[in-house]
C-alpha positions in Angstrom: -9.5 4.1 12.8 -10.6 3.7 9.2 -7.8 3.6 6.6 -8.0 3.9 2.8 -5.1 2.0 1.2 -4.3 2.2 -2.5 -2.4 -0.6 -4.2 -1.1 -0.6 -7.8 -0.7 -4.2 -9.0 0.2 -6.2 -12.1 -3.1 -7.0 -13.8 -2.7 -10.8 -13.6 -4.7 -13.8 -12.6 -4.7 -14.5 -8.9 -3.4 -11.1 -7.6 -6.7 -10.2 -6.0 -6.9 -13.6 -4.3 -3.4 -13.2 -2.9 -4.1 -9.7 -1.5 -7.4 -10.6 0.0 -5.8 -13.8 1.4 -3.1 -11.6 3.0 -5.8 -9.7 4.9 -7.9 -12.7 6.0 -4.8 -14.8 6.9 -3.7 -12.1 9.4 -7.2 -11.5 10.8 -7.8 -8.1 9.1 -11.2 -7.3 7.7 -11.7 -5.5 4.4 -14.6 -2.9 4.8 -14.7 -2.3 1.0 -12.6 -3.2 -2.0 -12.6 -1.7 -5.5 -10.4 -2.9 -8.4 -10.1 -1.8 -12.0 -7.6 -1.5 -14.8 -5.7 1.8 -15.0 -4.9 3.6 -18.2 -2.3 0.9 -18.7 -4.1 -2.4 -19.2 -1.1 -4.2 -17.6 -1.8 -2.5 -14.2 -4.8 -2.5 -11.9 -5.5 -0.1 -9.1 -7.1 -1.5 -5.9 -8.6 0.7 -3.2 -9.0 -1.1 0.1 -10.8 0.3 3.2 -9.9 -1.4 6.5 -10.1 -0.7 10.2 -7.1 -0.7 12.5 -4.7 1.5 14.3 -1.6 2.9 12.6 0.6 0.0 13.7 -1.8 -2.6 12.2 -2.0 -0.6 8.9 1.8 -0.2 8.8 2.0 -4.0 9.1 -0.5 -4.5 6.3 1.3 -2.1 4.0 4.7 -3.9 4.7 3.1 -7.2 3.9 1.5 -5.9 0.7 4.9 -4.5 -0.4 6.4 -8.0 -0.1 4.0 -9.5 -2.6 5.6 -10.0 -6.0 2.8 -8.5 -8.1 2.5 -5.3 -6.0 4.0 -2.2 -7.6 3.1 0.5 -5.1 1.2 0.8 -1.8 -0.1 4.0 -0.2 -2.1 4.7 2.9 -4.3 7.7 1.9 -5.6 8.2 5.4 -3.0 10.8 6.5 -2.5 12.4 3.1 -4.4 15.1 1.2 -6.6 13.0 -1.0 -10.0 12.8 -2.7 -12.2 9.8 -2.1 -15.6 8.9 -3.6 -18.0 6.1 -3.6 -21.0 5.3 -5.8 -24.3 4.1 -4.4 -27.6 3.0 -5.9 -30.5 3.3 -3.5 -34.0 2.0 -4.2 -36.5 4.0 -2.1 -40.3 4.0 -1.7 -41.9 7.0 -3.4 -45.6 6.2 -3.0 -48.1 9.0 -2.9 -47.1 12.2 -1.2 -43.6 10.9 -0.5 -42.6 11.3 -4.2 -42.1 15.0 -4.1 -40.4 15.0 -0.7 -37.9 12.4 -1.9 -37.3 14.3 -5.2 -36.4 17.4 -3.2 -34.0 15.5 -1.0 -32.3 14.1 -4.1 -31.7 17.6 -5.3 -30.1 18.7 -2.0 -27.6 15.8 -2.1 -26.9 16.3 -5.9 -28.1 12.8 -6.6 -30.1 11.8 -9.6 -33.0 9.5 -10.3 -32.0 6.8 -12.8 -35.2 4.8 -12.7 -38.8 5.7 -11.6 -41.6 3.3 -11.0 -45.1 3.8 -9.5 -44.0 2.8 -6.0 -40.2 3.2 -6.0 -37.3 5.1 -7.5 -33.6 4.1 -8.0 -31.3 6.9 -7.1 -27.6 7.3 -8.0 -25.4 9.2 -5.7 -21.6 9.8 -5.5 -19.6 11.3 -2.8 -17.6 10.8 0.3 -18.4 8.0 2.7 -19.9 10.6 5.1 -22.1 12.0 2.4 -23.4 8.6 1.4 -24.2 7.6 5.0 -26.0 11.0 5.5 -28.0 10.4 2.4 -29.1 7.0 3.7 -30.0 8.5 7.1 -32.2 11.1 5.4 -33.9 8.6 3.2 -34.5 6.0 5.9 -37.9 7.4 7.0 -39.2 7.1 3.5 -38.5 3.4 3.3 -35.3 2.2 1.7 -35.9 -1.0 -0.2 -32.4 -1.8 -1.4 -28.8 -0.4 -1.3 -25.8 -1.3 -3.5 -22.5 0.5 -3.1 -19.2 0.3 -5.0 -16.9 1.0 -2.1 -14.4 3.9 -2.0 -11.9 4.9 -4.7 -9.2 7.5 -3.8 -6.4 9.6 -5.3 -3.9 12.0 -3.8 -4.3 15.6 -4.6 -1.4 17.4 -6.3 0.4 20.6 -5.4 2.3 22.4 -8.2 2.3 19.3 -10.4 3.7 17.0 -7.7 2.0 14.6 -5.4 1.7 15.7 -1.8 2.4 12.2 -0.6 5.4 10.0 -1.4 4.6 6.6 -2.8 6.8 3.8 -1.7 7.8 1.5 -4.5 7.8 -2.2 -3.8 
């Protein structure tokens, strides 16, 4: 099962290396990883997507909580959350394909950010499922290149409170 794990960490040299080392040292694969500063420059937010059953992910979160620079860990998978990824796709748009591809782009609420004679670069944001569906629809037109950010996630709120309790380290 795919799990999305959020980790708030101190924004210091070597933290990313220690966290990725924790995964690799225990034989866990990272499907995607995004990291950026939060509104507080001393804190970064990591979003890690990994595969494993609940027991494996529980072990991962316990190990993450033991790391000194980790502030909070949350497994978004079983909570009410929003997750999005950004993808750039270069697709062939030669001849009659151009109008067809432009119509598909509208359907997926994507946008063209660069257009050349034989290709277009398209920007799309959305859930993992939406991004995969977009690639499936574009495949017959000739995808030339794909680059993706990976997933970022946040819990939804109800009446000003988070629906999921975050465990402090």
